[in-house]
Every structure is written in structure tokens, then in C-alpha cells.
N, C-alpha and C positions, 0 to 999 in steps of 0.2 A: 200433499203440499201444493199450494198455489204456485203454478209454473212461473208466473210473472214475478212473484215474491222471491222464488228460488233464483231466478235470473238476476234480479236486482241485488240479491245477497252475494252472488258470485262476482258481479261487477264491483261491488263495494269491497270485497275481499281482495280482488286484484288491485284495485286502486290504493287500498291501504298498504298492500305489499310493495307496490311501486313507490309509494310515498316514503315508506320506511327505507327502501334502498336508496332513494334520492337523498334522504336526510342523513344517511350513514356518514359519519365523519370520514374525510379522505385520509389516506395514508400520506403523512408528511415525510418526504424523502429528501435528504440533503446529500448532494453528490459533489465530488471533487472533479468529475469528468466534464469536459466541455465538448462542444460539437467537433472540435479539431482533434480531440484526444482519440487515440486508437482504442481505448477502453469504452468509449461512449456507445458504439453500436451494440456491444455485448451487454452492457448494463441496461441500455434502452430496450433491448429484446426481452430481457428478464422482466422489466417493468410491464411490457405489453402482455407477456404471458400471465403475470400475476393479475393484471387488470381484467383480463378475459377469464382466466380460470377461477379466480376468487370473487369475481363480480364486485371489484372495489375500484375506487377512483384514486389515483396517485397525484399528489401535488408535488412536483419536482422542483427543487431549488438548487442553486450552486453556491458554494462558498464564495467564489470569485464575484458572482453577480450580486450577492448580498453584502460583499465587503467583510466577510467573516474570516478570521484567522483560522487556518486548518488545525492549529495547535489546540483549539478550543473544542474539538470534536467530542471528546469524552464528556466535557461539561454540558454540552448542548443535549446529548442523548440522555444524560443523567437527569437533567432538568425537565425532560419531556418536551422540549421545544420542537424536536423532530422525533418521529417514530423510527425512522431508519436513517442512519448516518454512515457514510464511508469515511474511514480515518486512515491517515498515514501514521503507522505505529511509531516510527522514529520521532515524529513531532509529538504525538499523544503521550509518549513515554515520559515526557517532562513532568506529567502529573503522577507518574508511578514508574520508577525505573525497572520494576519487575517485567513490565511488558516488553522492554527492549531485549530481553533474553531470548526472544523467538528468532532474532536475526542479528546476533552480535557480529561485529566486524571480524572478518577472517575465519569464521567458523564454517560457513557454507559458501563455497566459491563457485558453485554452479547450481542450476535449477533442480537437478535430481537430489543433490545433497540437501538443498534448502527444503524441498518438499518432505524429505524424511524428518528433518528437524521440526518443521511446522506440525506434522502429524504427531510427533512425539510430545510436543508442547501444547497442543490444542486444548486438551482437557483442563490442564491447570491454568492456562491462559484465560479460557472462558470462565472458570470458577473465580479467578481473581477479578475479572471485569464485572461479573455479577455482584460480587461482594463489595467492591470499592465504588462502582459507578452505576449500579442498578441497570445494567445493560447485558444483553446476551450476544455472543458472537455467532453470526449465521454464515459467514464466509470469510476465508483468509486466502490471500493471493498476492503475487509479487508484481511490481512494475517490471522487474527484470534485473539482470546483472548490473551492478553499479560500478561504472568504470570511469577512467580519467579523461577529461577533455581539457587541453591546454592551449594557450595562445602563443606558446613558444616550443621549440623542440624538446621532446621528452622520449627517452629510450628505456629508462629503468626507473625504479622507485628512488634511486639516488638523485635523480634530476629534480625531485620535488623539494629538495633542501633549499631553504630560503624563500620559497614561494608562498604566496597567499592563496589558499585553496578553499573553495566553498565546501562547507560541511553542514549536515542537518541532524546528526545524532551525537550524543556525548561520546560514545565509543569510537565513532568516526573521527572526532576531534582528537581523541587519545592516540589513534593511529598516526594522524598527520603530525602531531607533536613529536612522536617517537621518530618519525622520518625527517625531522628537522624543518617541517613546514609550519606555517601559521594558519590554523583553521579560522575561517570566516563564516559565521553562521548566517545563512541567507535563506529565505523562502524561495521557491522556484521562480516566481515572477521577478524577483530582484536580481537573479543571477545574470541574465543577458546584459542589462546595463552595467552591472559590476564588472563583467568581463570586458565589455566595450570600453569602459573608462579606466581599466587597469586597477580597480579596487581589488579584484581577484585576478590571478593569472591562470588558474585552473578551476575546474568544477567537477564534482562527482555526481553522476546521474546515470540513468539507463540510456542505451543508444536511441530508443524510440522517443523518449522524453527530450533528449538533446536535439534530435533532428526536427521534431515538430515544434520545439521551442526555438529553433533556428540558431542554436549554439554554434554550428559550423560556420556561421557568418562571422563570428568573433573569436573562434579558436582554429588552430591549424593542425594539432597533433592529437591522436587518440591512442591511449594505452589501455588495451582491453583486459586488464587484470581485474577480475571481479572481487570486490571487497564485501559485498552483501547483495541481498535481493530486493531491498526496499519493500518490505512486507506491508500490505494494506489489509484492512478488515472492514466488513460491513457489520454494523451493530444495530440491534433493535432495543428500544426502551423496554425494560423488563416488565414494568407495569402494563404497558400496552400489549406486550407479548402474552402476558398471563390472562388478558381479557379475551384473547382469541380462543375459539373452541379447539379441542384436540385435532379435529379434522382440518381446521384452518391452519393450525401450526404445522401439521404434516405437509400440507400443500405448499405453504411458504418455504419450508425447509427443502422440499424437492426442487423448487425453482432456484433457491439460493445455492444449493449444491451444484445444480447444472451451471449456473452462472460462474461459480468458483472454478469448476473444471474448464470452462470456456476461457476464463481469464488466465489460467495457467498455460493453456495451449497458445493463447495469444501472446503471452510473454516470450514463448519460444520463437514463434514465427515472426512476429513483428520486429523483435530486436535484431534478428539475423538480417532482415530486409533493411532495417534502419542503418545497420553497420555498413552494408553494401552501398546504400545510397550516400551516406556521409563520406565514404571513401571514393565515390564516383565510379564504382564498379558496374560493368554491364548487367550484372544480375539484379540491379535495383529495379523494382517493379514500377516505380514512379506512380504509386497509388496513394498510400498513406504518407509516404515520405518523399522529400525532395533530394535531388542529386547535388552533392558538393564535391570538394576535392581535397579532403583531409589526408594527412600522412599517418599511416599505421605503424605503431611500434610493435615489435615481437615480444611476447611475454616469455621471460626466461624462467627456467626451473629455480634459479637462485632467488628470484623475486617471489615466486610461489612459496618457497621454503621460508623466506624472510617474513612474509605476511602471516603464515601459520605460527611462526615463533613469536612474533609480536602479539598475536592473539592469545597464545598460551601464557606468555610471560607478563603481559601488561593488561590487555583488554579484559580478560576473564576476571582477574583478581580485582581490578579497579571497579568493574561493574558489580561484582559480588559485594564489595565493601559498601557501595551506594545502596544496593538492593537490600542487603541484610539489615540496614538501619530502619527500613520501612517494613520489611517482611523477614523476621528472623527465620533462619532455615532456608532462605532463598537459594543459596549456593547448592545445598543438597538436592533441592527440587530440580535445579538445572542439571546437576550431574545425573540424576535418575531419569531425565527425559532427553533433552537435546544432547547433553554430554554423552550419554550412552549411545544415542543414534549416530553421533559423529566421532566416537572414539576419543573424546577429550574429557578433561576433568579440571575443576577448580580445586586447587590444593589448599 
């Protein structure tokens, strides 16, 4: 073979390969994390590993930057507008109440309980999202324990009576109504001004979200009774996923699994630090969180018992009624998964 012709052929092959790689469509990734979010470095690190390991380019967008409502996450991933979307399940469950079953109020009151519930529900959760929304679940993780921040003294759940309290899921609103409070449905960016103006007197969120969102500037008291874990998920468009090779899918799943584990670890460590910082304790690391001077209420056994009783008597049956209308047999599916893991049942 002519050596010059051989060399030209090799150069042409490399050029075509490079051109194909450059022409490859980027992975369109819609994130709810912003640079100030504690989750941002973990998600960003996963993106960098995917970019390097799979030789792809990621186009990252943010809900907030595009002015997109986070409640529309499932619709966006179903439409293929984005290939990867992170979703707040509490908001997304407005499109399908079945999804809310992964983190119903009062069922899992710490992260260990929640992880057991998530693992029990994962398979049916993914199957439902594939069927209804043409998407696949690749990571499930929590923001962290959802606790009460109030602009006036609060010692027990009784002190919520008559108060207007920010809520973001249907079952959370049920709890607040049972406690004699008025739920106010607000997206996270709306909460600070609502607390500032007195539109709401309390809000429920994780310690780290509250601290980075500067809630301690407009609240004074913290009741650390966890009512849920604010479960999130990363989803991929199913048609996009099916176009990947088996090796690519395996590589993606490895990185999403690593990201999920890192986000669970983050939920533990950052929320502890955020609590210390919001209370002005010397243990505050002053890195991701700012020091404030809130007052801490002590969680009583009576409030823990009351929360579980409301969950068993009100939350589970109310959710099952909503869910069964869209998914016959929903209650039995929950009993066989989360219910079995948590020792609870819908009667």
C-alpha cells in the first residue's frame, strides 16, 4: 500500500471521528441547584465525571435562570425538552399522587428511616414514572429533614394552631390542617418575602435550605421535628436513555449512583452544620452556612407520637384515596413496599 495514501487515510479517519464527536448532540441537563446551593458541588462533580468518562458535552440550565416552575419537571422530561432533569417530588406529585408515596408526612422522621422507605419504593416508583412520564429514575436523594422555622415562639406542635404555615405537598397541608394551622402553598423563592411580610408566620424546609435562603433573618424559633425528607430525583428522558449503548447506560448509572450516595451523605453533614449555624453555636463551620441567633425548641416524645398518629389516621388514608383514583391498587402497593419497611399500613 502506498505509505502516503495510508497516512492520508489515517488522517481522514481521525478527522471524521473528531468531527462526529464534535457534532454529537450535547446532554441537556436541567438542574434546581444554584451556585449557592450545598448540592451544587456534588452535582457539578458528577457532571464533570460524566463529561470526561463518556466524552460528552453537557449543557446545564437552571429552573430559576430560565424562569421555569419546578412543578413542571416531569412534563419537561416527558417532552424531551431536556435529557436529564432534577425534580422535587413533592411538587412533581401534583401530576401523579402516587409519587408522593415515597415520602409521606410523618412516615419517615429521620434519614435512616427515609432511606429504607426510598429503597423499598424505588422499583415501583421508577416503573410508574416510566409508564406515565416516559422517563427513568437514575438517582433519588433527600434535601434533608423538613423542620419548622417560625417568626414567633414555638415550643410544641400546639403552638402552630392559628398560624399560617408554608407547605409544599398535599400531605403536608393535611398535617397542618389537623394541627389547626392554615397551610400556605409557596415555592421556595416566595417564602422569604412571605415570612418577612407576615403572609406566613412559619415555614417548613431543611436546615440547610433555610440557612442558605436566609430564613433566620425573618424567623426566630426552630422546632427540629422532622416531618419528611423532601425527596428529590434525577430523571432521564426514556427515549434518550434507550438511544444510549449498554456500555454508556452502565457508565451513566455508575456516576448517578455515586452522586446519589454523595447527596445522602451531604444531607446528613450539611443539615447538622446548618442547624449549628442558625442557632449561633460555636460548632458552626462558617463555610456553606452563615451564623444567626435562633432559639431552639426541644422535640418532645408527645409530639413525635402525635405526628405518627396523624400520619396513620389521616395522611395515609387521605393519600390512598387520591392515589387509588389514578392508580387502582395504589394502597396495597404502598403497604407492600414503604409500609412494610416502616411497620405501617393503610387500612
